C-alpha positions in Angstrom: 15.4 -103.1 -138.2 14.4 -106.3 -140.0 13.7 -104.7 -143.4 15.2 -101.9 -145.4 15.5 -98.9 -142.5 15.5 -95.2 -143.9 14.5 -93.3 -140.7 14.4 -96.7 -138.8 14.7 -97.8 -135.4 15.9 -100.7 -133.6 16.6 -100.3 -129.9 18.8 -102.0 -127.4 18.7 -105.4 -129.1 15.2 -106.0 -128.2 12.4 -108.0 -129.9 10.9 -106.3 -133.0 7.5 -104.8 -132.4 4.9 -107.3 -134.0 1.9 -105.0 -134.1 0.1 -104.4 -137.6 0.3 -101.1 -138.8 -2.5 -99.1 -137.4 -5.6 -98.1 -139.5 -5.3 -94.7 -140.3 -5.9 -92.3 -143.7 -2.2 -91.2 -143.5 -0.8 -94.9 -143.4 -3.2 -96.9 -145.3 -1.6 -97.9 -148.5 1.8 -96.9 -147.6 4.9 -99.2 -147.8 6.4 -100.4 -144.7 10.2 -99.9 -144.8 11.2 -101.2 -141.4 10.5 -102.0 -137.7 12.4 -101.5 -134.3 11.4 -102.7 -131.0 9.0 -100.0 -130.7 8.6 -98.1 -134.1 6.9 -98.9 -137.5 8.3 -97.0 -140.2 6.3 -96.4 -143.5 7.5 -94.7 -146.6 6.1 -91.1 -147.0 5.8 -88.4 -149.6 8.3 -86.0 -151.2 7.5 -82.3 -150.4 9.4 -79.6 -152.0 12.3 -82.3 -152.7 12.4 -83.6 -149.2 12.1 -87.2 -148.9 9.7 -88.1 -145.6 8.7 -91.1 -143.4 5.8 -91.7 -141.1 7.1 -93.2 -137.9 4.6 -95.0 -136.0 5.8 -94.7 -132.2 4.5 -96.6 -129.4 7.5 -95.9 -126.8 7.0 -92.5 -124.7 10.8 -91.9 -124.8 10.6 -92.0 -128.8 7.7 -89.7 -129.0 9.4 -87.4 -126.4 12.5 -87.6 -128.6 10.7 -86.4 -131.6 8.2 -84.0 -130.3 9.1 -82.6 -127.0 9.7 -78.8 -126.9 13.0 -79.3 -125.4 14.1 -82.2 -127.6 17.4 -81.9 -129.1 17.5 -80.3 -132.3 20.2 -78.9 -134.9 22.4 -80.5 -137.6 22.8 -83.9 -136.0 19.2 -84.5 -135.1 16.3 -85.7 -137.4 14.1 -82.9 -138.9 10.6 -83.4 -137.6 7.7 -82.1 -140.0 4.8 -83.1 -138.1 3.1 -84.7 -135.1 -0.2 -86.3 -136.4 -1.6 -87.4 -133.3 -2.2 -90.7 -132.0 -3.9 -94.0 -133.4 -4.8 -96.8 -131.2 -2.5 -98.7 -128.9 0.4 -100.8 -129.3 0.3 -104.3 -127.6 2.9 -102.9 -125.3 -0.1 -100.7 -123.9 1.2 -97.3 -125.1 -0.6 -95.3 -127.5 0.7 -95.1 -131.3 1.6 -91.7 -132.3 2.3 -90.9 -136.0 5.3 -88.5 -136.3 6.4 -87.3 -140.0 10.0 -87.0 -140.2 12.9 -86.6 -142.8 13.8 -90.0 -144.5 17.4 -91.0 -143.1 19.6 -93.6 -144.8 21.8 -96.5 -143.5 25.6 -95.5 -143.2 27.9 -96.5 -146.1 30.8 -98.7 -145.2 33.3 -95.8 -146.0 32.9 -92.0 -145.7 33.1 -89.1 -143.3 29.7 -89.9 -141.7 30.7 -93.6 -141.4 34.0 -92.6 -139.9 32.2 -90.5 -137.3 29.8 -92.8 -136.6 32.4 -95.5 -135.9 34.4 -93.0 -133.8 31.2 -92.1 -131.5 30.3 -95.8 -131.4 33.4 -97.3 -130.6 34.3 -94.3 -127.8 30.7 -95.0 -126.4 31.3 -98.6 -126.3 34.8 -98.4 -124.8 33.3 -95.7 -122.0 30.5 -98.3 -121.3 33.1 -101.1 -120.6 34.6 -98.7 -118.1 31.4 -98.0 -116.4 29.9 -101.5 -117.1 29.7 -102.1 -113.2 27.1 -99.3 -112.7 24.6 -101.2 -114.8 21.7 -98.7 -116.3 23.6 -95.6 -115.4 26.5 -97.1 -117.6 25.2 -95.7 -120.7 24.4 -92.2 -119.2 28.2 -92.0 -117.7 29.5 -93.2 -121.2 27.8 -90.5 -123.0 28.9 -88.0 -120.4 32.4 -89.3 -121.0 32.3 -88.3 -124.8 30.8 -85.0 -123.9 33.2 -84.2 -121.3 36.6 -85.7 -122.6 38.3 -83.9 -125.5 38.2 -86.5 -128.4 38.5 -83.9 -131.5 34.7 -83.5 -132.1 33.7 -80.7 -134.1 31.6 -78.0 -132.4 28.4 -79.2 -133.9 29.0 -83.1 -132.8 30.0 -81.8 -129.0 26.9 -79.6 -128.9 24.7 -82.7 -130.2 26.5 -85.2 -127.6 25.7 -82.5 -124.9 22.2 -82.2 -126.0 21.6 -85.7 -126.1 22.9 -86.3 -122.8 20.7 -83.5 -121.1 17.8 -85.4 -123.0 18.8 -88.5 -121.6 18.9 -87.0 -118.0 15.5 -85.1 -118.5 13.4 -87.8 -119.6 15.1 -90.6 -117.7 16.0 -92.3 -121.5 18.9 -94.6 -121.8 21.5 -93.7 -124.5 22.4 -96.3 -127.2 25.2 -95.2 -129.8 26.4 -98.6 -130.4 23.5 -100.1 -132.7 23.9 -99.6 -136.4 20.3 -98.0 -136.9 20.6 -95.3 -134.1 23.4 -93.4 -136.2 22.0 -92.8 -139.7 22.7 -90.4 -142.6 21.2 -87.7 -144.8 21.6 -87.9 -148.5 24.3 -85.0 -148.2 26.4 -87.2 -146.0 25.3 -85.8 -142.5 25.3 -87.9 -139.5 22.1 -87.9 -137.8 21.2 -89.5 -134.3 18.3 -91.0 -135.5 17.2 -93.1 -132.5 19.7 -92.8 -130.1 17.5 -93.4 -126.9 15.3 -95.9 -125.5 13.1 -96.3 -122.4 14.1 -97.6 -119.1 
């Protein structure tokens, strides 16, 4: 993300999407709080004490991650409140989808969520180095390594990594657990896989 990024997305070190915010009644007049390679994030409303954001998604993989019936869900995945449909097309040729999700926050430099994120990211990175000769499959194999190798994960984290692995395989998505914006947290300190996949 190039700006403050609650609920944000910056994938795979690619360029930041330059498209303007699409014209839509749900989006007009809202503050833009972040951008990623294929996502624009706008501040949403607070409903029943829950802060929300609108994610304008131009990647089919991101859209599936947030809305597919078999998408990963649970403690370490974003809460999705609504799929508000499409609005125009991005410069990359894909439709923009508006999805309303919980607002997430960057990880602090210390604390339980930061320590867990560091362990996941560093373990994933180390596994990527081991499997780097396999090019694109490296990330999927590295993620499987995190699932299959005893690393002291809690049951919830292990189940989340397993669900993420299944999603990556089913949708042909490439995992990315290294970039800071891909692991974020709720205000209560829970680590969330905010945007851990990108399109091949």
